[in-house]
Every structure is written in C-alpha cells, then in structure tokens.
C-alpha positions as CSV (number, residue, x, y, z in Angstrom):
1,M,-48.7,-5.5,-84.6
2,T,-46.7,-8.2,-82.9
3,N,-47.1,-11.9,-83.8
4,R,-44.7,-14.9,-84.3
5,I,-43.5,-13.5,-87.7
6,T,-42.6,-10.0,-86.4
7,K,-40.9,-11.6,-83.4
8,I,-38.9,-14.1,-85.5
9,L,-37.7,-11.5,-88.1
10,G,-37.4,-8.5,-85.8
11,I,-39.8,-6.4,-87.9
12,E,-42.8,-4.3,-87.1
13,K,-45.3,-5.6,-89.6
14,P,-45.7,-9.2,-90.9
15,I,-45.0,-8.4,-94.5
16,I,-42.2,-9.6,-96.7
17,Q,-41.3,-8.1,-100.1
18,G,-40.8,-10.8,-102.7
19,P,-37.2,-10.9,-104.1
20,M,-38.3,-10.3,-107.7
21,A,-34.9,-11.0,-109.4
22,W,-34.0,-7.9,-111.4
23,L,-36.7,-5.7,-109.9
24,T,-35.0,-4.9,-106.6
25,N,-32.1,-2.7,-105.4
26,G,-30.9,-1.4,-102.1
27,R,-33.1,1.7,-102.1
28,F,-36.2,-0.3,-102.9
29,A,-35.6,-3.0,-100.3
30,A,-34.7,-0.4,-97.7
31,A,-38.0,1.5,-98.3
32,V,-39.9,-1.7,-97.5
33,S,-37.9,-2.3,-94.4
34,Q,-38.2,1.3,-93.2
35,A,-41.9,1.1,-93.6
36,G,-42.0,-1.8,-91.2
37,G,-41.9,-4.8,-93.5
38,L,-38.9,-6.9,-94.5
39,G,-37.2,-5.7,-97.8
40,V,-35.4,-8.5,-99.7
41,L,-32.7,-8.2,-102.4
42,G,-33.1,-10.6,-105.3
43,I,-30.2,-12.4,-106.9
44,S,-29.8,-9.7,-109.6
45,A,-30.5,-6.7,-107.3
46,G,-29.2,-3.4,-108.8
47,Q,-28.0,-4.9,-112.0
48,T,-28.9,-4.4,-115.6
49,V,-26.5,-6.9,-116.9
50,A,-26.0,-10.4,-115.3
51,A,-22.7,-10.8,-113.4
52,S,-20.1,-12.9,-115.1
53,T,-18.2,-14.2,-112.2
54,L,-18.9,-15.2,-108.6
55,K,-16.8,-12.3,-107.3
56,E,-18.7,-9.8,-109.3
57,T,-22.0,-11.3,-108.1
58,I,-20.9,-11.0,-104.4
59,E,-19.7,-7.5,-104.8
60,N,-22.7,-6.3,-106.6
61,M,-24.8,-7.7,-103.7
62,R,-22.5,-6.0,-101.1
63,R,-23.0,-2.8,-102.8
64,E,-26.8,-3.0,-102.6
65,I,-26.7,-4.1,-99.0
66,Q,-24.6,-1.1,-98.1
67,I,-26.9,1.2,-100.0
68,A,-29.8,-0.2,-98.0
69,R,-27.9,0.2,-94.7
70,K,-27.4,3.9,-95.4
71,I,-31.2,4.3,-95.6
72,T,-32.4,2.0,-92.7
73,N,-31.1,0.1,-89.8
74,H,-34.2,-2.2,-89.9
75,P,-33.6,-5.9,-91.0
76,I,-33.3,-6.8,-94.7
77,G,-33.2,-10.1,-96.3
78,L,-31.4,-11.9,-99.2
79,N,-32.8,-14.5,-101.7
80,I,-30.9,-17.7,-101.5
81,S,-31.3,-20.8,-103.7
82,P,-28.9,-23.5,-102.4
83,R,-28.0,-26.7,-104.1
84,T,-26.2,-29.8,-102.7
85,S,-22.9,-29.0,-101.1
86,T,-20.9,-30.7,-103.7
87,K,-22.3,-28.6,-106.5
88,D,-22.9,-25.3,-104.8
89,V,-20.2,-22.7,-105.1
90,F,-22.6,-19.8,-104.5
91,T,-24.3,-20.3,-101.2
92,Q,-21.3,-20.3,-98.8
93,P,-19.9,-17.0,-100.2
94,M,-23.4,-15.5,-99.9
95,L,-23.7,-16.7,-96.3
96,D,-20.3,-15.2,-95.6
97,L,-21.5,-11.9,-97.2
98,M,-24.6,-11.9,-95.0
99,V,-22.5,-12.3,-91.9
100,E,-20.1,-9.5,-92.9
101,E,-22.8,-7.1,-93.8
102,G,-25.3,-7.9,-91.0
103,V,-28.2,-9.4,-93.1
104,S,-30.3,-11.3,-90.8
105,V,-32.8,-13.1,-93.0
106,A,-32.5,-15.7,-95.9
107,V,-35.5,-16.2,-98.1
108,M,-34.6,-19.6,-99.4
109,N,-35.7,-22.5,-101.6
110,G,-33.5,-25.4,-102.3
111,K,-31.6,-27.9,-100.1
112,F,-32.5,-27.8,-96.4
113,E,-28.9,-29.0,-95.4
114,W,-28.0,-25.3,-95.5
115,T,-30.5,-24.2,-92.9
116,Q,-28.5,-25.2,-89.9
117,R,-25.5,-23.3,-91.3
118,F,-27.5,-20.1,-91.5
119,H,-28.9,-20.7,-88.0
120,E,-25.4,-21.1,-86.7
121,K,-24.7,-17.5,-87.8
122,G,-27.8,-16.1,-86.3
123,I,-29.7,-15.9,-89.7
124,K,-33.5,-16.8,-89.9
125,V,-34.7,-18.9,-92.8
126,V,-38.0,-18.2,-94.6
127,F,-38.6,-21.3,-96.8
128,R,-40.6,-20.7,-100.0
129,A,-41.1,-23.7,-102.2
130,A,-41.7,-23.0,-105.9
131,T,-44.7,-25.4,-105.7
132,P,-45.8,-25.9,-102.1
133,T,-46.8,-29.4,-101.0
134,I,-47.6,-31.2,-97.8
135,E,-44.4,-33.2,-98.3
136,N,-41.9,-30.3,-98.9
137,T,-43.6,-28.3,-96.1
138,E,-42.7,-31.1,-93.7
139,E,-39.3,-31.5,-95.0
140,A,-38.7,-27.7,-94.4
141,I,-40.0,-27.9,-91.0
142,Q,-37.8,-31.0,-90.2
143,G,-34.9,-29.1,-91.8
144,G,-35.4,-26.2,-89.4
145,A,-37.1,-23.5,-91.4
146,D,-38.4,-20.6,-89.2
147,I,-41.2,-19.6,-91.5
148,I,-43.1,-21.3,-94.4
149,V,-44.5,-19.4,-97.4
150,A,-47.6,-20.9,-99.0
151,T,-47.6,-19.6,-102.6
152,G,-50.7,-19.9,-104.8
153,F,-51.1,-20.0,-108.6
154,D,-52.3,-16.4,-108.4
155,E,-48.7,-15.0,-108.0
156,G,-46.5,-13.4,-110.6
157,G,-43.1,-14.4,-111.8
158,T,-42.2,-18.1,-111.9
159,L,-45.6,-19.9,-111.3
160,P,-46.1,-23.1,-109.3
161,S,-46.4,-26.3,-111.4
162,K,-49.7,-27.0,-109.8
163,A,-52.6,-24.6,-110.5
164,I,-53.9,-24.3,-107.0
165,G,-55.0,-20.9,-106.0
166,T,-53.7,-19.0,-103.0
167,F,-56.8,-19.3,-101.0
168,S,-56.8,-23.1,-101.5
169,I,-53.0,-23.6,-100.8
170,V,-52.9,-21.4,-97.7
171,P,-55.3,-23.4,-95.5
172,M,-53.8,-26.7,-96.9
173,I,-50.3,-25.7,-95.7
174,V,-51.5,-24.2,-92.5
175,D,-53.2,-27.5,-91.7
176,A,-50.1,-29.4,-92.6
177,V,-47.9,-27.3,-90.4
178,K,-50.1,-27.8,-87.4
179,G,-48.9,-24.6,-85.6
180,R,-45.3,-25.6,-85.4
181,V,-44.1,-22.6,-87.4
182,P,-46.0,-19.6,-88.9
183,V,-47.2,-19.6,-92.5
184,M,-47.1,-16.6,-94.8
185,A,-49.5,-16.3,-97.8
186,A,-48.3,-15.4,-101.3
187,G,-50.1,-14.8,-104.5
188,G,-52.7,-12.2,-105.5
189,I,-52.5,-10.3,-102.3
190,V,-52.6,-6.5,-103.0
191,D,-55.2,-4.8,-100.8
192,D,-56.9,-4.9,-97.4
193,R,-59.6,-7.4,-98.6
194,T,-57.0,-10.0,-99.8
195,A,-54.9,-9.4,-96.7
196,H,-57.8,-9.9,-94.5
197,A,-58.8,-13.1,-96.3
198,A,-55.3,-14.6,-96.1
199,F,-55.3,-14.1,-92.3
200,A,-58.8,-15.4,-92.0
201,L,-57.5,-18.6,-93.5
202,G,-54.7,-19.1,-91.0
203,A,-51.8,-17.1,-92.5
204,E,-49.7,-15.1,-90.0
205,G,-48.0,-12.9,-92.7
206,L,-48.0,-11.7,-96.3
207,F,-45.4,-12.3,-98.9
208,F,-45.9,-10.4,-102.2
209,G,-44.3,-8.6,-105.1
210,T,-46.8,-7.2,-107.6
211,A,-48.3,-4.6,-105.2
212,F,-44.8,-3.4,-104.4
213,M,-43.8,-3.2,-108.1
214,M,-46.7,-0.7,-108.6
215,S,-45.2,1.6,-105.9
216,E,-43.6,5.0,-106.4
217,E,-40.2,3.5,-105.3
218,S,-40.3,0.6,-107.7
219,I,-37.8,0.4,-110.5
220,L,-40.3,-1.3,-112.8
221,A,-40.3,0.5,-116.1
222,P,-42.7,3.4,-116.0
223,N,-44.5,2.4,-119.3
224,I,-45.2,-1.0,-117.7
225,K,-46.6,0.6,-114.6
226,E,-49.0,2.8,-116.7
227,L,-49.9,-0.2,-118.8
228,L,-50.8,-2.3,-115.8
229,L,-53.2,0.4,-114.4
230,N,-55.4,-0.4,-117.4
231,L,-55.3,-4.1,-117.1
232,T,-57.2,-6.7,-115.1
233,A,-56.4,-10.4,-114.5
234,P,-58.2,-11.8,-117.6
235,D,-55.8,-9.6,-119.8
236,L,-52.8,-11.5,-118.7
237,L,-51.4,-14.2,-121.0
238,L,-50.6,-17.6,-119.5
239,Y,-48.1,-19.8,-121.3
240,R,-46.1,-22.9,-120.6
241,T,-42.3,-22.6,-120.2
242,I,-39.4,-23.8,-118.0
243,P,-39.9,-24.7,-115.1
244,A,-43.7,-24.7,-115.5
245,F,-45.7,-21.6,-116.3
246,Y,-45.4,-17.8,-116.8
247,R,-48.0,-15.1,-117.3
248,S,-47.4,-11.7,-118.9
249,V,-49.0,-8.5,-119.9
250,P,-49.8,-8.5,-123.7
251,G,-47.1,-7.4,-126.0
252,E,-45.2,-8.5,-129.1
253,L,-43.0,-11.2,-127.6
254,P,-45.6,-12.4,-125.0
255,E,-48.1,-13.0,-127.7
256,K,-45.5,-15.1,-129.6
257,L,-44.8,-17.1,-126.5
258,L,-48.5,-17.7,-126.0
259,A,-48.9,-18.8,-129.6
260,M,-46.0,-21.3,-129.3
261,S,-47.5,-22.7,-126.1
262,Q,-50.9,-23.2,-127.8
263,T,-49.4,-24.8,-130.9
264,G,-47.4,-27.5,-129.0
265,A,-43.9,-26.0,-128.9
266,S,-41.8,-27.6,-126.1
267,E,-41.1,-25.8,-122.8
268,E,-37.4,-25.6,-123.8
269,E,-38.2,-23.9,-127.1
270,I,-40.5,-21.4,-125.3
271,F,-37.9,-20.7,-122.6
272,E,-35.3,-20.1,-125.3
273,M,-37.7,-17.7,-127.2
274,Q,-38.3,-15.8,-124.0
275,R,-34.5,-15.5,-123.5
276,G,-34.6,-17.1,-120.2
277,Y,-34.7,-14.9,-117.3
278,N,-33.2,-12.0,-119.3
279,G,-36.6,-11.7,-121.0
280,M,-38.0,-10.6,-117.6
281,R,-35.3,-7.9,-117.3
282,D,-36.0,-6.6,-120.8
283,G,-39.7,-6.5,-120.4
284,M,-40.0,-5.2,-116.8
285,L,-36.8,-3.2,-116.1
286,F,-36.4,-1.8,-119.7
287,G,-40.0,-1.9,-120.6
288,D,-39.4,-3.5,-124.0
289,L,-42.1,-6.0,-124.8
290,S,-40.7,-6.7,-128.2
291,K,-37.7,-8.4,-126.5
292,G,-39.2,-9.3,-123.1
293,F,-42.2,-10.2,-121.0
294,A,-43.8,-8.6,-117.9
295,S,-45.1,-10.9,-115.3
296,F,-47.5,-10.0,-112.6
297,G,-50.0,-11.7,-110.2
298,L,-53.7,-11.8,-110.6
299,G,-54.2,-9.1,-108.0
300,I,-53.6,-6.5,-110.7
301,S,-57.4,-6.2,-111.0
302,M,-57.4,-4.4,-107.6
303,I,-54.5,-2.0,-108.3
304,H,-55.7,1.4,-109.5
305,N,-52.9,3.8,-108.3
306,I,-49.2,4.1,-108.0
307,E,-48.6,4.8,-104.4
308,P,-45.7,5.0,-101.9
309,I,-44.5,1.7,-100.3
310,A,-45.6,2.9,-96.9
311,V,-49.2,3.5,-98.1
312,I,-49.4,0.1,-99.6
313,I,-48.2,-1.5,-96.4
314,D,-50.6,0.5,-94.3
315,K,-53.5,-0.5,-96.6
316,L,-52.7,-4.2,-96.2
317,M,-52.2,-3.8,-92.4
318,S,-55.7,-2.3,-92.3
319,G,-57.1,-5.7,-93.6
320,I,-54.9,-7.7,-91.2
321,N,-56.0,-5.7,-88.2
322,R,-59.7,-6.5,-89.0
323,V,-59.2,-10.2,-88.4
C-alpha cells in the first residue's frame, strides 16, 4: 500500500521494527526491510558485550549496516538518543556514520535540536517518546519530526511511566497531531486484528518488536521463544525499576525483581539487581533467567507460532487493508 508513512520513508508497507537494543543485527533488520517494512538497528546491534569506546561502538554499527546492505537495498534505520549538544559525544559520529553508509532513517527520542541536522543530510526522523504526551508530541512536531510514534503501556521493553494502553494513547496523540504528520501505533500489536484496530483509531503505521522477536529470523534465545509460546499476558511479571516499569516472563531473577518491587525496594536497587540493561541481554539473547529478564508486550497472548518475518508482516497488512 501507499500512504504518508511509506512515502516519507521510501518503504512498501507502513511497518517499522522496534530497535530492541541487543536483539537486532544486520541480518535481522535486513529481513524486515526486504519484506517491505523498515528494519532498525538498535544501539547494541550485533553485540554480545557492550562496546567500551565510542570508536568501537561506531565500527560495530558500521559492520551491521554493511551486513544489512549485502542483503537488501531497501531503506534501513538506526536508533538514536541524542542529548544536548554540550554533553553529547555520540550523536554526531552516528550521524556521520549514517551519511557515510547511506542510512536514511533515524528512530529518535531525546533532544529535538538534532532533527534539523539530520534533515540537512537527507535523513528522516521518526520520533518516539518513552512516555507520549500531548506536550512532547507538539514539541516534536515543532522540532521537525517527520513521523510520531504513540506508544502504549501494552509494549515490551522499557515501559512508559504512565499506564495508558495503546488503544487509548493512539487516538489521543492522533487528535493532538491534527493531521500535520502521520502517527504510528506501538504496543501490543501482533496480528491482523490489532493492526486493524490501530488503523481504525487513526494510526497510519505500526511500530512493534514482540511479534518480530518471535520470528524465525529473530536472534531471541530459542528457549525463550519456546517459553513464550505457552504464555499469555497475565503470566508476565510487572515490576518497578529505572526509568519506570519493566515486565518479564517468569524466572528466577524476574521473580526476585517482582518481590523487591512489592516489598518497597527503590527503583535504583531494583535496577541494580536486574543488572541494568545487561539483564535484558542475559535473559533474551542468552536465555538465562537466573541472571537476566525477558521483556515482551501484552500481545503475546495472540502469538501461537514462530513464523518468517515476511509472513508476520503480511498478516498485519491483511488487517490494515481491511480498514
């Protein structure tokens, strides 16, 4: 199909794969793009150990971009989290890398002052606030964002600080935008029904990760994939941490984190116990729930098979096309 999002991003289908930190690499992102969506490389794409220097971070990302480029000539994106110019040593090198390697989309949260710099290099900006509000949506539009993502509490990964579900946040942000830029829906979208509902509420695209993590091409640990097939949304454990909330499949460490949350431990203490974002790597990439956690969206209730990325995208497109 063709709509504002496909035209802005130069893709065939209005679907973006969430960056998902450790859970992406060049092959995975390329598979999404080759199937007509936009594959996105997360900050730790292709890594099993965090980079220790800026140079190493840039070269790791260059490697994954080049791997993707050998598989597809369709657009791909990078996840960017800019800070103020005086404190940010990371964003300019990443922007330079995107120009050098022909990456055309930045999936961004953070400071809007960078948006114009990306535009000057021909790079589109998809803005995704950690916690969407009418205020930060307006700031993003005024700052020049090309596309806004409305993320609901149904998502996996780092949850919004406000417990507003996807099908409440999407129409709120659509109304706030007033047609000036297209809005994508994120959180709990995994099948034709949820895709249809998101578009019925005014979304013009879908932004998701959990459904893609349950694909054949995903690098999610095989034991976690199998575990997830037997779980539904009520099985997931929700606990407080930095910056707000996480949810995880049950396991040794996740159950400790939940107990800490319920007995009044601070968010800082819980974040330290989960080993920061390394806990996500250990639980989801390595499949070790004694050292890590595994975070997914509430749409797991509707996932019953491990399928190719192209099949997952076609399934969601069938819901979109019914609107």
